[in-house]
C-alpha positions in Angstrom: 0.0 0.0 0.0 2.7 2.5 0.9 4.7 1.7 -2.3 1.6 2.4 -4.4 1.3 5.8 -2.9 4.9 6.7 -2.3 6.4 5.8 -5.7 4.1 8.1 -7.8 4.5 10.9 -5.3 8.3 10.7 -5.5 8.2 10.5 -9.3 6.0 13.6 -9.4 8.2 15.6 -7.0 11.3 14.6 -9.1 9.7 15.9 -12.3 8.7 19.1 -10.7 12.2 19.7 -9.4 13.8 18.9 -12.8 11.5 21.3 -14.6 12.2 24.0 -12.1 16.0 23.6 -12.5 15.6 23.5 -16.3 13.9 26.9 -16.3 16.5 28.7 -14.2 18.5 31.5 -15.8 22.2 30.9 -15.6 25.3 33.0 -14.7 27.5 33.7 -17.7 30.2 35.9 -16.0 31.0 38.4 -13.3 33.4 41.2 -12.8 33.8 44.8 -11.6 34.7 48.3 -12.8 34.7 51.6 -11.0 32.8 51.4 -7.8 30.5 48.6 -9.1 30.4 44.8 -9.5 28.2 42.9 -11.9 26.9 39.4 -12.8 25.9 38.8 -16.4 23.0 36.4 -16.6 21.4 34.7 -19.6 17.8 33.5 -19.8 16.9 29.8 -20.4 16.1 30.1 -24.1 19.4 31.9 -24.8 17.8 35.0 -26.3 18.4 37.7 -23.7 21.0 38.8 -21.2 20.7 41.0 -18.2 23.0 42.4 -15.5 22.7 42.3 -11.7 24.7 45.3 -10.4 26.0 46.0 -6.9 28.1 48.7 -5.2 31.5 46.9 -5.1 31.6 46.7 -1.3 28.2 45.0 -1.0 28.7 42.3 -3.7 28.1 38.9 -2.3 26.7 40.3 0.9 23.2 41.3 -0.2 20.8 41.2 -3.2 21.8 43.2 -6.2 21.1 47.0 -6.0 19.9 46.9 -9.6 18.8 44.5 -12.3 18.9 45.8 -15.8 16.4 45.2 -18.6 17.4 42.7 -21.1 20.1 42.9 -23.8 20.3 40.9 -27.1 24.0 40.0 -26.6 26.5 39.7 -23.8 28.7 42.3 -25.6 25.8 44.8 -25.5 25.2 44.2 -21.8 28.9 44.5 -20.9 29.3 47.7 -22.9 26.3 49.1 -21.0 28.1 48.3 -17.7 31.4 49.7 -18.9 29.7 53.0 -20.1 27.2 53.5 -17.3 29.0 52.1 -14.2 32.7 51.6 -14.8 33.1 55.1 -16.3 35.0 53.8 -19.3 35.3 55.9 -22.5 34.5 53.5 -25.3 33.4 54.1 -28.9 30.1 52.4 -27.9 29.5 54.8 -25.0 27.1 57.7 -25.6 28.8 61.1 -25.4 
């Protein structure tokens, strides 16, 4: 009796946990510049990137101060960080 109930329950819970893991965005890279640190994330269908940004001293100690909207490429996201947070002067940066 217990096997008839327990086995389907365990199978269902396993499927739920697998589908949850499969839908998780994943970390592509991290780094810092200026007074800020970042993590570059990619969504599960590999079509969008976004940045989580911290003040450098709070990185790893608390939730991100900001999460950006999505970018179409990792290069676009990292250029945004460099221009807006790391104070770099790149050709891609607005004047």
